[in-house]
C-alpha positions as a Markdown table, in Angstrom:
| # | Residue | x | y | z |
|---|---|---|---|---|
| 1 | Met | -26.6 | 8.6 | -3.6 |
| 2 | Lys | -28.2 | 7.9 | -6.9 |
| 3 | Thr | -28.9 | 4.4 | -8.1 |
| 4 | Asp | -27.0 | 4.8 | -11.4 |
| 5 | Lys | -23.7 | 5.2 | -9.5 |
| 6 | Phe | -24.0 | 1.6 | -8.4 |
| 7 | Ser | -24.7 | 0.0 | -11.7 |
| 8 | Glu | -22.1 | -2.5 | -12.9 |
| 9 | Glu | -20.7 | 0.1 | -15.3 |
| 10 | Asn | -20.3 | 2.9 | -12.8 |
| 11 | Ile | -19.4 | 1.3 | -9.4 |
| 12 | Val | -15.7 | 1.1 | -10.2 |
| 13 | Asn | -15.5 | 4.8 | -11.2 |
| 14 | Thr | -17.6 | 5.8 | -8.1 |
| 15 | Leu | -15.4 | 3.9 | -5.7 |
| 16 | Ala | -12.1 | 5.1 | -7.3 |
| 17 | Glu | -13.4 | 8.7 | -7.1 |
| 18 | Ser | -14.4 | 8.2 | -3.4 |
| 19 | Phe | -10.9 | 7.0 | -2.5 |
| 20 | Lys | -9.3 | 9.8 | -4.5 |
| 21 | His | -11.5 | 12.4 | -2.8 |
| 22 | Glu | -10.6 | 11.1 | 0.6 |
| 23 | Leu | -6.8 | 10.8 | 0.1 |
| 24 | Ile | -5.8 | 13.4 | -2.5 |
| 25 | Asn | -6.7 | 17.1 | -1.9 |
| 26 | Asp | -6.4 | 19.8 | -4.6 |
| 27 | Thr | -3.0 | 20.9 | -3.3 |
| 28 | Asp | -1.7 | 17.4 | -3.3 |
| 29 | Gln | -3.0 | 16.8 | -6.8 |
| 30 | Lys | -1.1 | 19.9 | -8.1 |
| 31 | Leu | 2.1 | 18.5 | -6.5 |
| 32 | Ile | 1.6 | 15.1 | -8.1 |
| 33 | Asp | 0.8 | 16.7 | -11.5 |
| 34 | Phe | 4.0 | 18.8 | -11.3 |
| 35 | Val | 6.4 | 16.1 | -10.1 |
| 36 | Phe | 5.2 | 13.6 | -12.7 |
| 37 | Ser | 5.2 | 16.1 | -15.5 |
| 38 | Lys | 7.4 | 15.3 | -18.5 |
| 39 | Asp | 7.9 | 18.9 | -19.5 |
| 40 | Ile | 10.0 | 20.6 | -16.7 |
| 41 | Asn | 12.4 | 23.5 | -16.7 |
| 42 | Gln | 13.7 | 25.9 | -14.1 |
| 43 | Glu | 11.1 | 28.6 | -14.8 |
| 44 | Lys | 8.3 | 26.1 | -14.3 |
| 45 | Leu | 9.9 | 25.0 | -11.0 |
| 46 | Asp | 10.3 | 28.6 | -9.8 |
| 47 | Asn | 6.6 | 29.3 | -10.6 |
| 48 | Phe | 5.5 | 26.1 | -8.9 |
| 49 | Leu | 7.4 | 27.0 | -5.7 |
| 50 | Lys | 5.6 | 30.3 | -5.6 |
| 51 | Thr | 2.3 | 28.4 | -5.1 |
| 52 | Trp | 3.6 | 25.4 | -3.0 |
| 53 | Asp | 5.3 | 26.1 | 0.3 |
| 54 | Leu | 8.2 | 23.6 | 0.5 |
| 55 | Met | 9.4 | 25.0 | 3.8 |
| 56 | Ser | 6.1 | 24.2 | 5.6 |
| 57 | Ala | 5.3 | 20.9 | 3.9 |
| 58 | Asp | 5.4 | 17.6 | 5.9 |
| 59 | Asn | 8.2 | 15.0 | 5.4 |
| 60 | Ala | 6.3 | 12.7 | 3.1 |
| 61 | Arg | 5.5 | 15.5 | 0.6 |
| 62 | Ile | 9.0 | 16.9 | 0.9 |
| 63 | Leu | 10.4 | 13.4 | 0.2 |
| 64 | Met | 8.2 | 13.1 | -2.9 |
| 65 | Phe | 9.5 | 16.4 | -4.1 |
| 66 | Ala | 13.0 | 15.4 | -3.4 |
| 67 | Tyr | 12.6 | 12.2 | -5.5 |
| 68 | Phe | 11.5 | 14.5 | -8.3 |
| 69 | Leu | 14.6 | 16.7 | -7.9 |
| 70 | Lys | 16.9 | 13.7 | -8.0 |
| 71 | Ser | 15.7 | 12.9 | -11.5 |
| 72 | His | 16.3 | 16.6 | -12.5 |
| 73 | Pro | 19.8 | 17.5 | -11.3 |
| 74 | Glu | 19.8 | 20.5 | -13.6 |
| 75 | Leu | 17.2 | 22.2 | -11.5 |
| 76 | Lys | 18.2 | 24.6 | -8.6 |
| 77 | Leu | 16.7 | 25.6 | -5.3 |
| 78 | Ser | 17.4 | 28.4 | -2.9 |
| 79 | Val | 19.9 | 27.7 | -0.1 |
| 80 | Glu | 17.1 | 27.4 | 2.5 |
| 81 | Gln | 15.1 | 25.1 | 0.3 |
| 82 | Asp | 18.1 | 22.9 | -0.5 |
| 83 | Phe | 18.9 | 22.6 | 3.2 |
| 84 | Lys | 15.3 | 21.6 | 3.9 |
| 85 | Ile | 15.6 | 18.8 | 1.4 |
| 86 | Lys | 18.8 | 17.6 | 2.9 |
| 87 | Gln | 17.3 | 17.6 | 6.4 |
| 88 | Thr | 14.4 | 15.4 | 5.2 |
| 89 | Phe | 16.8 | 13.0 | 3.4 |
| 90 | Asn | 18.9 | 12.7 | 6.5 |
| 91 | Thr | 15.9 | 12.0 | 8.7 |
| 92 | Phe | 14.8 | 9.1 | 6.6 |
| 93 | Lys | 18.3 | 7.8 | 6.0 |
| 94 | Leu | 18.8 | 7.4 | 9.8 |
| 95 | Gln | 15.5 | 5.5 | 10.1 |
| 96 | Asn | 16.5 | 3.3 | 7.1 |
| 97 | Ile | 19.9 | 2.5 | 8.5 |
| 98 | Lys | 18.4 | 1.3 | 11.8 |
| 99 | Leu | 16.0 | -1.1 | 10.0 |
| 100 | Ile | 18.7 | -2.3 | 7.6 |
| 101 | Ser | 21.0 | -3.2 | 10.5 |
| 102 | His | 18.3 | -5.5 | 11.9 |
| 103 | Tyr | 17.7 | -7.0 | 8.5 |
| 104 | Lys | 21.3 | -7.8 | 8.0 |
| 105 | Arg | 21.6 | -9.4 | 11.5 |
| 106 | Ile | 18.5 | -11.6 | 11.1 |
| 107 | Cys | 19.0 | -12.6 | 7.4 |
| 108 | Asn | 22.6 | -13.6 | 8.0 |
| 109 | Glu | 21.4 | -16.0 | 10.6 |
| 110 | Leu | 18.7 | -17.4 | 8.3 |
| 111 | Ser | 21.4 | -17.8 | 5.6 |
| 112 | Lys | 23.5 | -19.9 | 8.0 |
| 113 | Glu | 20.6 | -22.3 | 8.1 |
| 114 | Asn | 20.4 | -22.4 | 4.3 |
| 115 | Ile | 17.1 | -20.5 | 4.3 |
| 116 | Glu | 16.6 | -18.4 | 1.2 |
| 117 | Val | 15.0 | -15.0 | 1.8 |
| 118 | Met | 13.2 | -12.9 | -0.8 |
| 119 | Ile | 12.9 | -9.1 | 0.0 |
| 120 | Phe | 10.0 | -7.1 | -1.4 |
| 121 | Lys | 7.9 | -4.0 | -0.7 |
| 122 | Gly | 9.6 | -0.8 | 0.5 |
| 123 | Gly | 12.8 | -2.5 | 1.6 |
| 124 | Leu | 13.4 | -3.8 | -1.9 |
| 125 | Met | 12.5 | -0.4 | -3.5 |
| 126 | Lys | 15.1 | 1.2 | -1.2 |
| 127 | His | 17.7 | -1.3 | -2.4 |
| 128 | Leu | 16.8 | -0.7 | -6.1 |
| 129 | Arg | 17.2 | 3.0 | -5.6 |
| 130 | Gln | 19.9 | 3.2 | -3.0 |
| 131 | Glu | 20.5 | 6.9 | -3.4 |
| 132 | Leu | 16.9 | 7.6 | -2.2 |
| 133 | Pro | 15.7 | 7.2 | 1.4 |
| 134 | Arg | 12.4 | 5.6 | 2.0 |
| 135 | Val | 9.4 | 5.7 | 4.4 |
| 136 | Met | 9.5 | 2.2 | 5.9 |
| 137 | Gly | 7.8 | 0.9 | 9.0 |
| 138 | Asp | 9.7 | -2.4 | 8.6 |
| 139 | Ile | 11.4 | -4.6 | 6.0 |
| 140 | Asp | 9.4 | -7.4 | 4.5 |
| 141 | Ile | 10.8 | -10.8 | 3.3 |
| 142 | Ile | 9.2 | -14.0 | 2.0 |
| 143 | Val | 10.6 | -17.5 | 2.8 |
| 144 | Lys | 9.4 | -20.8 | 1.4 |
| 145 | Glu | 6.5 | -22.2 | 3.4 |
| 146 | Glu | 8.6 | -25.1 | 4.7 |
| 147 | Asn | 11.0 | -22.6 | 6.3 |
| 148 | Tyr | 8.5 | -20.3 | 7.7 |
| 149 | Asp | 8.2 | -21.6 | 11.3 |
| 150 | Lys | 12.0 | -22.2 | 11.5 |
| 151 | Ser | 12.7 | -18.6 | 10.4 |
| 152 | Gly | 10.5 | -17.1 | 13.1 |
| 153 | His | 11.9 | -19.3 | 15.8 |
| 154 | Ile | 15.5 | -18.3 | 14.8 |
| 155 | Ala | 14.5 | -14.6 | 15.3 |
| 156 | Glu | 13.0 | -15.5 | 18.7 |
| 157 | Lys | 16.3 | -17.3 | 19.7 |
| 158 | Met | 18.1 | -14.1 | 18.7 |
| 159 | Gly | 16.2 | -12.2 | 21.4 |
| 160 | Tyr | 13.5 | -10.6 | 19.3 |
| 161 | Asp | 9.8 | -10.6 | 20.2 |
| 162 | Cys | 7.6 | -12.3 | 17.5 |
| 163 | Ser | 3.9 | -11.8 | 16.8 |
| 164 | Trp | 2.7 | -14.8 | 14.8 |
| 165 | Asp | -0.1 | -14.7 | 12.2 |
| 166 | Ile | -1.3 | -17.3 | 9.7 |
| 167 | His | 0.8 | -15.8 | 6.9 |
| 168 | Ser | 3.5 | -13.7 | 8.6 |
| 169 | Val | 5.4 | -13.2 | 11.7 |
| 170 | Asp | 6.1 | -9.6 | 12.9 |
| 171 | Ile | 9.5 | -9.1 | 14.5 |
| 172 | His | 10.1 | -6.5 | 17.2 |
| 173 | Pro | 12.9 | -5.6 | 19.6 |
| 174 | Lys | 12.5 | -7.2 | 23.0 |
| 175 | Gly | 9.8 | -5.5 | 25.0 |
| 176 | Ser | 8.9 | -3.2 | 22.2 |
| 177 | Glu | 6.1 | -2.9 | 19.6 |
| 178 | Glu | 8.4 | -1.1 | 17.1 |
| 179 | Gly | 8.4 | -3.0 | 13.8 |
| 180 | Ile | 11.7 | -4.3 | 12.4 |
| 181 | Met | 10.9 | -7.0 | 9.9 |
| 182 | Asp | 8.0 | -9.2 | 8.7 |
| 183 | Ile | 8.7 | -12.7 | 7.6 |
| 184 | His | 6.0 | -13.9 | 5.2 |
| 185 | Lys | 5.2 | -17.4 | 3.8 |
| 186 | Tyr | 3.0 | -15.8 | 1.2 |
| 187 | Val | 1.6 | -12.4 | 0.2 |
| 188 | Tyr | -1.8 | -12.0 | 1.9 |
| 189 | Met | -4.6 | -11.2 | -0.6 |
| 190 | Asn | -7.8 | -12.4 | 1.2 |
| 191 | Thr | -8.7 | -14.9 | -1.6 |
| 192 | Gly | -7.5 | -18.2 | -0.2 |
| 193 | Lys | -5.4 | -18.7 | -3.3 |
| 194 | Glu | -2.3 | -16.7 | -2.3 |
| 195 | Thr | 0.1 | -19.7 | -2.3 |
| 196 | Asn | -0.5 | -20.1 | -6.0 |
| 197 | Leu | 1.8 | -17.2 | -6.6 |
| 198 | Asn | 4.8 | -18.7 | -4.8 |
| 199 | Thr | 6.1 | -21.1 | -7.4 |
| 200 | Gly | 6.4 | -18.5 | -10.1 |
| 201 | Leu | 7.6 | -15.9 | -7.7 |
| 202 | Phe | 10.6 | -17.9 | -6.6 |
| 203 | Ala | 11.3 | -19.2 | -10.2 |
| 204 | Arg | 11.5 | -15.8 | -11.7 |
| 205 | Ala | 13.5 | -14.2 | -8.9 |
| 206 | Arg | 17.2 | -13.3 | -9.3 |
| 207 | Glu | 19.8 | -13.4 | -6.6 |
| 208 | Glu | 22.1 | -10.5 | -5.6 |
| 209 | Lys | 23.5 | -8.9 | -2.5 |
| 210 | Val | 20.9 | -6.7 | -0.7 |
| 211 | Phe | 22.3 | -4.6 | 2.2 |
| 212 | Gly | 25.3 | -7.0 | 2.3 |
| 213 | Val | 23.2 | -10.2 | 2.4 |
| 214 | Gln | 22.7 | -12.7 | -0.4 |
| 215 | Thr | 19.0 | -12.2 | -1.2 |
| 216 | Leu | 16.4 | -13.1 | -3.8 |
| 217 | Ile | 14.7 | -10.3 | -5.7 |
| 218 | Pro | 11.3 | -10.8 | -7.4 |
| 219 | Ser | 10.9 | -9.9 | -11.1 |
| 220 | Asn | 9.6 | -6.4 | -11.9 |
| 221 | Glu | 6.4 | -7.9 | -13.1 |
| 222 | Asp | 5.9 | -9.8 | -9.8 |
| 223 | Leu | 6.7 | -6.6 | -7.8 |
| 224 | Ile | 4.1 | -4.6 | -9.8 |
| 225 | Phe | 1.5 | -7.3 | -9.0 |
| 226 | Ile | 2.3 | -7.4 | -5.3 |
| 227 | Thr | 2.3 | -3.6 | -5.2 |
| 228 | Leu | -1.2 | -3.5 | -6.8 |
| 229 | Val | -2.8 | -6.1 | -4.5 |
| 230 | Asn | -1.2 | -4.4 | -1.5 |
| 231 | Leu | -2.5 | -1.1 | -2.6 |
| 232 | Val | -6.1 | -2.3 | -2.6 |
| 233 | Arg | -5.6 | -4.0 | 0.8 |
| 234 | Asn | -4.3 | -0.7 | 2.2 |
| 235 | Leu | -7.1 | 1.3 | 0.7 |
| 236 | Arg | -9.6 | -1.0 | 2.4 |
| 237 | Asn | -7.7 | -0.5 | 5.7 |
| 238 | Lys | -7.5 | 3.3 | 5.3 |
| 239 | Thr | -4.0 | 3.8 | 3.9 |
| 240 | Ser | -1.9 | 6.9 | 4.5 |
| 241 | Trp | -1.3 | 9.6 | 1.8 |
| 242 | Ser | 2.4 | 8.7 | 1.7 |
| 243 | Gly | 1.5 | 5.1 | 0.9 |
| 244 | Ile | -0.2 | 6.3 | -2.3 |
| 245 | Leu | 2.7 | 8.6 | -3.0 |
| 246 | Phe | 5.3 | 5.9 | -3.1 |
| 247 | Thr | 3.0 | 3.5 | -5.0 |
| 248 | Leu | 2.9 | 6.0 | -7.8 |
| 249 | Tyr | 6.7 | 6.3 | -7.9 |
| 250 | Asp | 7.2 | 2.5 | -7.6 |
| 251 | Val | 5.0 | 1.4 | -10.4 |
| 252 | Gln | 6.4 | 4.0 | -12.8 |
| 253 | Phe | 10.0 | 3.0 | -11.8 |
| 254 | Leu | 9.4 | -0.8 | -12.1 |
| 255 | Ile | 7.9 | -0.4 | -15.6 |
| 256 | Asn | 10.4 | 2.0 | -17.0 |
| 257 | Ser | 13.4 | 0.2 | -15.5 |
| 258 | Lys | 12.8 | -3.1 | -17.4 |
| 259 | Gln | 13.0 | -3.3 | -21.1 |
| 260 | Gly | 10.3 | -5.7 | -22.4 |
| 261 | Phe | 8.2 | -5.6 | -19.3 |
| 262 | Asp | 5.7 | -8.5 | -19.6 |
| 263 | Trp | 2.2 | -7.6 | -18.5 |
| 264 | Asn | 1.1 | -11.2 | -19.2 |
| 265 | Ile | 2.9 | -12.2 | -16.0 |
| 266 | Val | 0.9 | -9.7 | -13.9 |
| 267 | Val | -2.4 | -10.9 | -15.5 |
| 268 | Glu | -1.5 | -14.5 | -15.0 |
| 269 | Asn | -0.6 | -13.9 | -11.3 |
| 270 | Ala | -4.0 | -12.2 | -10.9 |
| 271 | Arg | -5.8 | -15.2 | -12.5 |
| 272 | Lys | -3.9 | -17.8 | -10.4 |
| 273 | Thr | -4.6 | -15.9 | -7.1 |
| 274 | Lys | -8.2 | -14.9 | -8.0 |
| 275 | Thr | -7.3 | -11.2 | -7.6 |
| 276 | Glu | -8.3 | -10.0 | -11.1 |
| 277 | Thr | -10.9 | -7.6 | -9.5 |
| 278 | Gln | -8.3 | -6.2 | -7.0 |
| 279 | Val | -5.7 | -5.6 | -9.7 |
| 280 | Tyr | -8.2 | -4.1 | -12.1 |
| 281 | Phe | -9.5 | -1.7 | -9.4 |
| 282 | Ala | -5.9 | -0.8 | -8.3 |
| 283 | Ile | -5.0 | 0.2 | -11.9 |
| 284 | Glu | -8.3 | 2.2 | -12.3 |
| 285 | Phe | -7.6 | 4.1 | -9.0 |
| 286 | Leu | -4.0 | 5.0 | -9.9 |
| 287 | Asn | -5.1 | 6.2 | -13.3 |
| 288 | Lys | -7.5 | 8.5 | -11.6 |
| 289 | Ile | -4.6 | 10.2 | -10.0 |
| 290 | Ile | -2.2 | 10.1 | -13.0 |
| 291 | Pro | -4.1 | 9.4 | -16.2 |
| 292 | Asn | -2.6 | 6.6 | -18.2 |
| 293 | Leu | 0.0 | 5.8 | -15.6 |
| 294 | Leu | -0.7 | 2.1 | -16.1 |
| 295 | Pro | -2.3 | 0.1 | -19.0 |
| 296 | Gln | -5.4 | -1.8 | -18.1 |
| 297 | Lys | -4.5 | -5.3 | -19.2 |
| 298 | Ile | -7.3 | -7.3 | -17.5 |
| 299 | Glu | -10.1 | -8.0 | -19.9 |
| 300 | Leu | -13.6 | -8.1 | -18.4 |
| 301 | Asp | -16.0 | -10.8 | -19.6 |
| 302 | Asn | -19.5 | -10.8 | -18.2 |
| 303 | Lys | -18.6 | -13.0 | -15.2 |
| 304 | Leu | -15.6 | -10.9 | -14.2 |
| 305 | Gln | -17.6 | -7.7 | -14.7 |
| 306 | Lys | -20.1 | -9.0 | -12.2 |
| 307 | Glu | -17.4 | -10.1 | -9.8 |
| 308 | Leu | -15.8 | -6.6 | -10.1 |
| 309 | Ser | -19.1 | -4.9 | -9.4 |
| 310 | Asn | -19.8 | -7.0 | -6.4 |
| 311 | Tyr | -16.2 | -6.5 | -5.1 |
| 312 | Cys | -16.4 | -2.7 | -5.4 |
| 313 | Thr | -19.9 | -2.6 | -3.8 |
| 314 | Leu | -18.8 | -4.6 | -0.7 |
| 315 | Leu | -15.6 | -2.5 | -0.5 |
| 316 | Met | -17.5 | 0.7 | -0.6 |
| 317 | Tyr | -20.0 | -0.5 | 1.9 |
| 318 | Gln | -17.3 | -1.6 | 4.4 |
| 319 | Arg | -14.9 | 1.3 | 3.8 |
| 320 | Phe | -17.2 | 4.4 | 3.4 |
| 321 | Phe | -20.2 | 3.3 | 5.3 |
| 322 | Leu | -19.3 | 0.7 | 8.1 |
| 323 | Trp | -15.9 | 2.2 | 8.7 |
| 324 | Asp | -17.2 | 5.7 | 9.7 |
| 325 | Met | -20.0 | 4.1 | 11.7 |
| 326 | Lys | -17.4 | 1.9 | 13.5 |
| 327 | Gln | -15.2 | 4.9 | 14.4 |
| 328 | Arg | -18.2 | 6.8 | 15.8 |
| 329 | Ser | -19.5 | 3.7 | 17.6 |
| 330 | His | -16.1 | 2.9 | 19.2 |
| 331 | Ala | -15.7 | 6.5 | 20.4 |
| 332 | Leu | -19.0 | 6.1 | 22.4 |
| 333 | Lys | -17.8 | 4.3 | 25.5 |
| 334 | Phe | -20.5 | 2.8 | 27.6 |
| 335 | Ser | -19.3 | 4.8 | 30.6 |
| 336 | Ser | -19.8 | 8.1 | 28.7 |
| 337 | Ile | -23.6 | 7.7 | 28.5 |
| 338 | Phe | -24.2 | 8.1 | 32.3 |
| 339 | Gly | -25.2 | 11.6 | 33.2 |
| 340 | Asn | -25.0 | 12.7 | 29.5 |
| 341 | Phe | -28.4 | 12.6 | 27.8 |
| 342 | Glu | -27.1 | 13.5 | 24.4 |
| 343 | Asn | -24.5 | 10.7 | 24.5 |
| 344 | Phe | -27.1 | 8.3 | 25.7 |
| 345 | Lys | -29.4 | 9.1 | 22.8 |
| 346 | Glu | -26.5 | 8.8 | 20.3 |
| 347 | Tyr | -25.5 | 5.5 | 21.9 |
| 348 | Leu | -29.0 | 4.1 | 21.5 |
| 349 | Ala | -29.3 | 5.3 | 17.9 |
| 350 | Leu | -25.9 | 4.2 | 16.7 |
| 351 | Lys | -24.7 | 1.0 | 18.6 |
| 352 | Pro | -27.7 | -1.3 | 17.7 |
| 353 | Lys | -27.6 | 0.0 | 14.1 |
| 354 | Tyr | -23.9 | -0.6 | 13.7 |
| 355 | Phe | -24.0 | -4.1 | 15.1 |
| 356 | Phe | -26.9 | -4.9 | 12.8 |
| 357 | Leu | -25.4 | -3.5 | 9.6 |
| 358 | Lys | -22.1 | -5.2 | 10.1 |
| 359 | Leu | -23.7 | -8.6 | 10.1 |
| 360 | Pro | -22.5 | -10.9 | 7.3 |
| 361 | Ile | -26.0 | -10.8 | 5.7 |
| 362 | Phe | -25.2 | -7.1 | 4.8 |
| 363 | Lys | -21.4 | -6.8 | 4.5 |
| 364 | Lys | -21.0 | -10.0 | 2.5 |
| 365 | Asn | -24.1 | -9.7 | 0.4 |
| 366 | Pro | -23.6 | -7.4 | -2.7 |
| 367 | Pro | -27.3 | -6.8 | -3.5 |
| 368 | Leu | -28.2 | -5.8 | 0.1 |
| 369 | Ala | -25.0 | -3.7 | 0.4 |
| 370 | Arg | -25.9 | -1.9 | -2.8 |
| 371 | Trp | -29.4 | -1.3 | -1.6 |
| 372 | Met | -28.1 | 0.2 | 1.6 |
| 373 | Leu | -25.7 | 2.5 | -0.3 |
| 374 | Glu | -28.5 | 3.7 | -2.5 |
| 375 | Lys | -30.5 | 4.7 | 0.5 |
| 376 | Leu | -27.8 | 6.9 | 2.0 |
């Protein structure tokens, strides 16, 4: 890697390109370019389907294509292609119905105790576009901090298993690890300033029935903000391709569906929670995939430029250097080195190096992390 890639001016572009290269292949980019195109007709669709095999695509890509078709009802498919779309829709609808039934059951109990719930993430996007099924591992809600412990205990009394964390409790069916719902007391951002969002989040929310339960819904601006900070967190934790796919749809929908969308709220949220660098990078990354999808509203002064450079350096070090080393290291079990000279050599070469380079002096020190990246 060349030094100039890690200058303050280039590190953001380098990292965004790295994530895009890992997550979006050429075929996927062609699909994205087509479904987000503003100039579509039947002839262009027919030509596209000659180069993209709908019948052999996976469910996430088919669902992305199906979202596109819903916004263009004038376009037609063959009988076989139309059946494939309906099959995919029905698969996700059944999954969604199961999660929604648990959501209604739990939230109705919370409501009886006068606990306000605010839905967000994929569950809310499913509500906002009820005609479209959604890839959802669970449904996320936020409650006010004073109701957090009580909410989790109510779920436990209902017979669910609960896994408690400092900011959320994960709810599962009894004896299962299957996700149903996460109850949050704040949106985790890894800054220590997360709770600064909550006052404005609840103040700007509106109330309406969601899946039959009276629920708070965040403003579109707050939803965009949460979507962007979650995107960066998921990138750091090796997100799925489908996670990127739905983020593209979500941010476009949230902006276009609100007249007078106020980016100042997004910027202020980032300032209050110390996530300016995260939001800035999320926007740059999404604009790598679809140019000009989002406006870049965070202004960089010298201090923030330095913080952004350091943030991207550490993220690149951990995600594209330590992560791969961690995976190879964990695959080498101690028992595998006995009687296998090649495994023994790799174990000795990799394990000490990995444990040394994951020390805080490296992974939390931007200059040292940058120096290591330049040596790769």
